[in-house]
N, C-alpha and C positions, 0 to 999 in steps of 0.2 A: 797454862794458857797457850804456850808455844806449842805444845804437843796438838790441842784441840784447833788451833787457827791452821796449822799445817793439815790435818785431817782435811778440815774444811774446803780448802783451797784443793786439795784433791779431787775431791768429789765433785766440786762446780767444776775443774776443768774437765774431768770425766763426763757431764752431764751438757757441756756447752754446745749450744745450737749450731751444725754445720751447716752451711749453705753451697747447695751446686748448681752449675749452669751451664748452658751451651747453646748449640746452634741445630736446626734441622733443614737440611736443603735435598734439592731433587739432585740426582745424580744424573739426568738428562741435561735440565737447564742451569742448575747452579743456583736456581732461586730459592728464597727461603720457603719452607712448607709451614701456612698456616694452620692451626687448630689440630697438629700431631698431638698424640696421647702420649706422654710420658710418664711410665711408671717406675719408683725406686723399689725393690725387692732385697730383703737379707738373704745372704747365700746360704746361711746354715739352715734353715726350712723354708726358704723362697715364701715364706709372709710379705704382706705386700706393707710396706712403711708409709709411702704416699704418693701423690702423682698431682700432675698439671697439664696443662695443654701449652702449645707454643703460640706465641702472638702472630701478628700479619706478616712480619718478616722473617718468621721462624725460631726467633729465641725464647728461650724458657729459662726458667729458674725455679727452686724447690728448697726446703730446708727440712733436715733429719734431726733427731735428738736422740736416736740410739745410736749406741755403737757397735761397731764390726765392719765385716765387709758386706760390701752391696754390688749390685748389678741393675742397669737399666734395661727397659724393654719400651721401645719406640714402635709405634704403629701409627696407619693410617687407611683410610678405607681405599684408595688410590696406589698405596705403595706397598711392597711387602716388609714384613715386621723385621726389625732388627735389636740385637742384645748385646750389651756391652758392659764388662766389668768397671767397678768403681771403686777406687780406694785414697778417700782423701787425706790420708796419714797425717790425721790430728789435724789438719787444716782446717780453719772456720771457713774458708773460701776455696771450691774447686771448681776449676773450669776444666768441662769433659773434651772442649775444641767442638769441633762441626762432625756431624754425622751426616753421611750421604745414604739416601734410602732410592731404592730402585723402583720404578715404574710397574704396575702390574695391572693385570685386564679382570674385569670381573664380568663374567656371563650371567646376565639376568633370564630365568625361563619366561617371567612372566611380569609385568609391572601394571599394577593397577592404581588410578589415581580417581579419588573420590571426591567429587565436587560438582557444584551446578551451574549448569551451562548460563551463559548470556542471554538473555531474551531474544535480543535482536539486534543487529546491526544495518547500517546505510553502508553500501560499497560500491561505487561506480554508478553505474546505472539500474541499479534494484536495491531491494529491502531483503534482508532475509532473516528468516522466523525460524528460532531452533526449536525443535520438539524437545518436551520436558514430560516427567512420568504423569505430571498432573492430567495434561491434556490427553497422554496417551491412556490414562485411566479411564478418562471420561468419553472415549472416542473408541467406536468400533470398527469404523471403515477410514478411508482416505477422505472421503467427502465430509466426515463428523470433524475430522482435523481440521480442516481448512475455515469450517465455520467458527473456529477460536482465532483467525488471523483478523485481524481489524481490517475493515474496509471491504471486506467479503459479505455481500450477503445472498442468502438462498431462501428463495420465497416458500408456498406452500406445493406449488408445483415443480420443486427443484430446481429450478431456472438460477443460474448463477450471474452476480453482476460485482463489478471491481469499482466501487468510489462513484456509484451511479452509472457504469457503463456497463453494456449486456453484449457485447462483442468481444469475448474472452477466449481466449487460447490456454488450454490446457496442455501443459509438457509435463512428460515423466522421465527424468535424467536425460532432458535435453531433445527427447524424442516426441515429436506432436501426437498426443492421444486426446481423450475427450473427457465428459464429467462421468461416465459410466465405467472407465477405466479405473477411476478413483473409487468408485463403490465396491469395488471387488478387491481392492486393497486393505489390509489390516493399518490400523494406525501404528502399530510397533513396527512394522517396515520403512515406516518414513523417516529421514534423519532429518531435513530441514526443509522449509519450503521458501521460495524464491518469489518476491511478485516485484513486478515492472508495472507501476501506473502508467507508465508513459516509455513504451516498447521502442526500438531504434530502427534502422531503416530493415533489418534483417527479418521485419514481420510485415504481412501483408498490410495493403493500404488502408482496410476497413477494422484491423485490429485495433481495439481500444486498450488492451490490458492484457497481460502474460501473467500467468501463475505456473512458477516448475517447481516440482513436486522431485526431490533427489532423495533417493531411497538408501537404506544401510547397504554397506557389503554384503553381497550374497553368501549364502553357507552352503556348504557340502551337506549330501545327505537329503532326508525328506522333510518338510516343514510344511505347515498351512495353517488354516483356521476355518471354523464352521460357524456361521452365525444365522440366527432366527429371530423373527419377532411373532408374536402371539396376540391378537387384537383381545378385549374383552368385551366389546359390544360388535354388535352387526352392524349398527348405523355407522361406523368410522372405520374402514378396512386403512391402513397406512401404514404398508410393510416394505421393506428393504431386505430382504435376507440374500447372502452368499455365501460362496465356498470357494476357495481357493487352496491348490496341491502345488508345491515346488519340489523339483528334485536336481539337485545340481553337484557337479565336481567342478576341479578348480579352473577349468578351462570349459566345461558345457553346463547349462542350466536349461532346464525344459519346464514349464507350465501349463496347467489349466485350470480355470475359475471362472464362476459363474457369478451373476447379480441378476436380482428380480425387483422390479417396482409393482406392486398391488395397489392401487387407491380406490375407495367404491364411497362415493358421501352422496348424500341428497342435496340437490344443488336448485335454488331458486334464482330465475334469471328474469329481472324486470325490466321494462323500456318504456319510456312515458315521453311521447312528442307532442306538443302543442304547434299548432300552425295557426299562424294570424295572417291572413291576407285580406285587404280590403277590408269588407265588412263580414268577412268570415270568420271563424274560431272553431278551431276543430282540436280535439284530445284523442289520441291513438295510443291506447295501451295495450301492451303484450307481455305475457306472463308465461314463462318457461319451468314448469316444474320436471326433474329430470333426475333418474340417478346415473351418476358417473361411475363407469366400469372401464377403467383404465388398467392396463398390465402390459408387461414386457418382461423378456425372458433374453437374456444376453447371454451366451456361452463363448468365453475366450479361450484362446491357446496361445503359447507362444514358445520361443527357443531363443537361447544366446550362445552366440559361441566364440571365443576368443581363440583365434588360430595360433595367436602368439603377441608378444608387447605392441606390435603395429598395426594388426587386422583384427576387426571385431565387425561380426555379424550378426542381425537380429531379424527375428520374423515374428509377425503379430495379425493376429485374425480375429474376427468374431462372426457370429451368427446370431441374428437378432429379430426373432419375430414379436410382432408389438400391435397394439389395439388401443385405438381413445373413443369410446362412443358414451351418447348421452341419450339415453332413452327415456321418455315419460309423455307427459301432456304438454298442448301449446292451447294457447287462448288468447286472442285478439277480438278487442271491441273498439268501436268510436263513440263519441259522445261530440256533439258539437251544432254548429248551424249549416255546416257543409255535408255531414255524415253524422246522423245521430241514431243511435241502438243500433248500431250494425256490430253482429258478431261474427266469428269464427272460432271453431276449436276441433283439435286434431290430436290422433297419438301420433308423436316420432318415434321414427324407429332407426337405429343407423346401425350398418354393418360395416366393419372397420378392421380390415385383414391388411397388414405389412409385413414384409420380409426384405431386411437389412443385412447386408455382407459386406464386408470389409477384409482388405487385407493388405498388408505392409512390409515393404523387405528394406532395411537399413543396414548400409555397409559404411565401417569407419576405417581409414586409413593413415597413420602415421608416417612420414617420409623422414622425419626425425624428430627431435625435442622442438623444434621452432615450425613445424609445418604439418598441416591435416587437410583431409579433405573427407566430406561426408555426402553420402548421397542416400535418399528416400524415395521409393517409391511406392505408390499407394492405388487404391482401387474401390471405389464403393458401389454398389448395384442395390437400387431400391424397386422392389415388383409390391404393388398395391391393390385392392379391390375396396373402394369407398363407395358406399351407397347410403344416402338419407329418404326415407320415405315417410311423407305427411298422408294419413289416412283420416280424411274429414269426416266427423261423428256429429257435426251440429253446425249449420251456418243459415246465416240470413244472406249472406255476400254471394254472388255467382263465380264460385271457385270450382273448379272440377274435383269430384271426390277423392282422388288421390293425386298428389303431387310428390314426384322422385326427381332424385338427382343421382346418377352415376358415373364415376371415374375408375379408371383403371389405367394410373399412372406406371408407367417405366423410367426411371433414370441411371445414366451410368455417369462416373465421373473417373477421370483418372490425373493423377498428379505425381510430377516426377519433381524433386528438388535436388540441387548440387551445391555445395557449400565448402567455400576455402577458407582457411585461417592462415595466416603467416604472424610468427614474431620476428619481427625484422632484428630487432635488438633488445637490449633490457627495458627499453622506456618507448618504443615504436610497435604498434601491434597492426595487421590490415586484415581484412574478411570481404570477401565478394561472393556472390551466388546468382544463380538462377531458377527462376522455377515456372513450371508451365502448367497449367490447368485447364482439361476438356472437361465439357460437361454437357450432357445430351437429353434432352425430356421428350417422352413422347406421352401419348394418352390411347389404350388399344379400343376406348370405344369411340374416340375421333380421328380417324385416319389422317385428318388435314393438319392436327395440332402437331407440331414439332419444333422444339425449339434448341438452341444450340447457345454456347459461351463459351470463347474462348479468350483466355487473360495469360500473357506473357509479363514476366517481371523479371527484371534483374537489379541489384543493388550493391554497393559498394560503402564499405565506411571504415575507417582508421581512427585511432586513438593513441593517446600519449600518456604514459604514467611517470610521475615524478614521483619525490619522496611522498608528498602529501596532496599532490596534485593529480586529477585524472580529465582529460578532456578527450572526447569522442564527437564525431562528427561524420554523418552519411547522408548517402540519397537514394532513393528508390524509384524507380520507372517502371509502371505499370502499362499496358496496351491490353484493352479490353474490347471484344468484338461479339455482339450478340445479337440474337433476333428470330423471328420466325418467317419463313417462305412467304412471300406474296402479303404481308400483315406489315411487319415493321423490320427496322433493323438499328442497333446501336453501337457506336463506335467512338471510343477512347482513349486518350491519352493524358496520363497522370503523372507529373513529377512531383516527388513527395521528400523534401528535406527534414532531417533532424539533428537536434545537437544535444549534448550533455555536459555541464561542466561540472564537475566533484573536487570541493575542496575539505581536507580533514583538519580541523582547527586544531586538535589535540586529539589524544588518544580515544576522548570520549565524546567527542563534538564533532560534527560534520554539517556540512552546506552544500547545495546541490542547486543548480539552475539548469533547468530544460526547455527545449522547444520540439514541436513536429507538428506535421501536417497530414491530417488524413482524410480519405475518400470514400465514402460510401456508395455503392452504384445500385442503382434500383433494379429489383428480382423480378421474376419473370410475372408475379402477380402484380404488381407495381406498372409493369409496360404493356401489359396485356389488355387492348382496348375493349375487347368482350365483355357484352354486358351481362352480369347475372342478378338474380332476384333474392336479397336476403327474407324478405316476405313480403305480402300484397301491397304494401306501401313503401317500400325503399330497395334501390338498385344500386348497385354498385359497379365501377368500370376502371380500368387503369389508363396508364397516358404513355403512348410510345415517345413521345417529346421530351421524357423530363431530363434535365441535366445533371450531373454528380451532386452531391450534396458534399462539400467541403467545409472541414474545420482545421483551425489554426490555436496551438494552445502552446502557452507558456507560463511555468511554474518557477516559484524558488522555495524551497524545502530545507528546514533547519531539524537536525535530531541531536538528542542527548540521550546516552546511554550510560548504564552502569552495569555490574553482574547482577542485580536483582531488576533493573527498570529500564525501560525503552520508552521515550517519548519523541513525538515527531509532530511539526506544524508546518501546514504549507501553504503560501499564497498562490493562488491559480487566476488566471484570464484565457477565457476561451469566448472564439468568436466562428459562428457556423453560418455558412450561406447557403441557398438555393436547398432552404431543407424541406423533405419530403413532408407533406401532410395530406390526411383526408380531408378536402374541401367538401363542405356539406351544403347544399341549398335545397329550396322548394321549387318544382318546375309548376307549370300549368294544370297539371293533372293532379295537385297537392301528395305528390309522391316526394320523398325524401332520398335527392340523387348524392351520391357519395363519388368524389373522383379524387385520384392521386394528381397532387400538383406540387410546382416549386412555389413557395410561399414565403419569399423573404429569408428572413434568419435570425438571429439572437447573438447576445453579447452576455457571456455569464463571467462574474468574477467572485472570487469568496474567499473563504480560509478554513482550512481543514487540519482537524487533532486526529490524533490516534495512537495508541500507547500498546505495551505490553507491561503489566506490573504486577508486582508481589508486594503488596501492602502487609500481609503478614506472611507467616510461614505455613500456614493452612491455606492462604487463598490468592490464588492468583487470576488478573483481571484483564480483559482486552477491549478497551473504550474504542469507539470511534463515533466523530461528530464531524459532520460537514455544514458549512452555511455558506449561503451565495444570494446574490441579488441578479436577477434576470431581466433585460429587456428585449424587447422583440423589435424588430423593423421591419416593413410590409414592402411589398413590392403593386405593381398595377393591377395584378390578377387580385390580390389579396382587399385592396381599396375598392375594387369593383365589387365585392361582396361584403362591403360594409367592416371589413377586418381591420381596424387599427392598433398600432402599437401599445403595449402594454410592460408595465414595470411590475415586478412582485419579488419578495422574498421567500426563500424554500431553504430545508435543510433535510440532512440524511442524520439517521442517529442507528448507533449500535453498539451492542456490549453484550460479551459472553463473559463468564467466571466459572471457575472449576473449584472446590472445597475438597480439600483431604480430610476424612475424617479418620479417628480410629478402627481399628478392626479390617481394614483394607476396605473402607466404604468411601466412597466418592460422590460428591453431588456436583451438579451443574446447571445451568441456567443460561439460556441463550434470548435475546429482545432486540426486536430492530423496528424502526418505525420510521416513514419519510412523509415529510408534509405532501399536500396536493401540489403536483408540478403543473406549471403552466406551458402550455404550447400555442401554437400561434391560433387555433379556433377553440380548443377547449382547455378544459383543467381534469388531470387524470389522478386517480386515488386509490388508495387499499387501505386496510387497517393495520393496525400495528400486530406483530407477529411474534409470539414468544415460545418457548418449549422448557421445561423443566426434567431431569431424570437423577434417577440415583442408584448407584452400579455396588454391587459387592464383589469380591474376589472370593472365591472359594477354590482352595489349594492354590496348586501352581500353574494349572490351564486351564480351570472353568471361570466364569463371570455371569452373572445374573442381574438382571436390574428391571426399572420400571421406567416409563417415559410418559409424559403428559404434553399435550397440545392446547395453547389458549383455552386454559380451564375457565369456569365459569362465563362465557361468551357463548352463546347459543346461536349465533350466527356471525360467520366471518366473512368480510367483503374481501373479496380476493380480486377483483378489478372490480374499477367503476369510473364514470367518466360523464363529464356535464360538459354540453355544447351551446353556446348562443349564438345565433347568425340573423341573418336577415330575414324577417317574419316568420321564425321559429325556435325553440325551444326543445332541448332533448335531455334525459336524464336516465341513464342504462347502469346496470349493476348485477354482477353476480355474487351471489350469497351462501355461502355453505354451510347447511345446518348440521349444528354439532350437538351432542348431549352435555350436561352441565360439566361432567368432567371425565374428558376421555382418556382411557389409559390403555399403554402397549407393554407387554411383557419382553423382556429382551435376555436372550441367553446366547452364549458363545464358547466355543472350546479350542483352544489353541495347542498345536502338537508341533515339536522339531525334533529333529537329531543331527549329529553331525557337527561339524565345527565352523567357525567364521572365517571367511577366506579374506585376511588381511590385505589390504590396498596401500600404496605408501602416500595416496593423496589424502586418504583418510586419517593417517597417522601426523600429517602435517596439520591438518584441520585441527588434531587435537592439541598440539604443540601450541600454535596460534591461539586457541582459547585459553591455553595456561596462559600464556603471555598477556592477554587481554585483562586476565585477573592479577596480574602483576607477580606470578611466580617467572 
């Protein structure tokens, strides 16, 4: 029994668990290294016994049951590995002491971070919407991409509006361009889109909004896109083909591109006028059944050259022949006590040839990290020949057998703009600039017609940025002189303040208060007192005594965002005075007279919602809704013609959605509808517009799809108005005649070679996006 007990005691001692512990610290700082890997190996065969990691203070411990000689291997991704022998010498607890690790540098050839970008965010005076794969998969051009920005609406005639405003400036990388420039961009070139619903003092007096498209970093080598559309019916030709080719090096980039617009529709325009004067009641009906033939071919070319880190030069220009013709039959008839059963019918033929040329030179110089100056000089030239002939084929009225109107306008516009920005310190920024615009317009058929317009503007703005607070204030001054010799002159000075206060409640919530004053000046057509006849019973003239239309707007915006969703709500109030309006009345000859007048104004206040949402992994949505109440106020001119104040509620709505399906298939839809808009004397309206499409990616570079517009609606009202005045009523509308289910085929091919030129500002942005997600 003593012998057995002794043997068991020896075996138990030989297999007793040993505890080994120690500390790992940095040789450079002396601080503990957390999460270092400590592995215990047996010396005889280098077999792994056990392992552990250090705690936040660099301390560690492990247990070993095997007997023998050991060694430790200590490693960490940021330090050089270290090995040390361990000999517990029969101890149950062995402290190895402190190990000091030497730091090492690791060079990564490439770091790829996969993650979904945030949808949008409010910052300072703008809202930034980030491009994602869903929008790119559903869009062929830059114009297709901005259709998915909530609040941006594009009508059937490709006119762009932002939150109900039509005077919108389009910029690309902060350089002023236009909508046609976006049409020749591929959606894959776009990195993000900045929307300024209330622009600051740096923008022209009449600008109601700005859209700045920021492109991705340039690429070396050759890349581009070819895109085409094919109609399946001759009834609706609605095509926007384009191509683009870019060649770039690290400092130099040259490109050429083209975008076309071809739209051919059958259109019926109907106008009904009812005249009620004393005992006379007359109805005048005119119907125009025409074929629209619109085409435009714009050829772009440009060059970007970066001399060095401080100097950049850009050239851009285009040549654009275009035409807008409506040929067909016109019929006019009367019925009533003053004129009964008179009619007139004729054949209408348009000839419309226009040549537009544009060139722009942009230069940017960085004095240092805090100061920069930009200069932009541009020139427009328009040469056109426009004729409209009515050839009478039947009439009971005393009209000539042929009525014609011919114009040969020439327009020259030169613009020079200089902007200077300075970062005074970490919190204060200052910007100032001047802009001059010279415009000349002549008609080669009328030597006496000569119109000039000169606008000189200057602005200054200053901003303050704290940790969560951003404040900006500025003022713009514009001097405008225009007129026609021996006819009229126009001279105006406008002072336009603006302010913006932006406060970030936390990382995901933002609140913004803005104020801005805008001024809209009358153009040549509104100022020219010459009388023109629209038809035998309607005439139109301008008014050289018009005043500026001024508007003040204040708004409060709240936004909430996450990695998947963005929501924004906006309260707004707008007051407009001296509003331009077409005043209509009936003269003693039963002719409907239209004159441009300043007719009072209106108050508009309401609520706006918009969002960029991803309710499901396969679906993204961009809703927009704006509801407002409008109340007009009149002046003596309005009251003289029995135009009284009105109050009405209106709304604007829109939504786009993209569905990501399997096998590289993407479906998309877009819908927009605005309620009838109340103006001083009339109500304007149009039908709801909606598009649907489906695309399939074929291989790496090909895409094919189909698109349909307003299916199942045979007639689409693209404009209409209803006017009621003293002794008359008028209803007019233009309707596009459609087939039951119009379809267009879409094809695109993209090609690219070379590498991306990485830019520091892009990398900073990517880091910021990771921080937004909590990394």
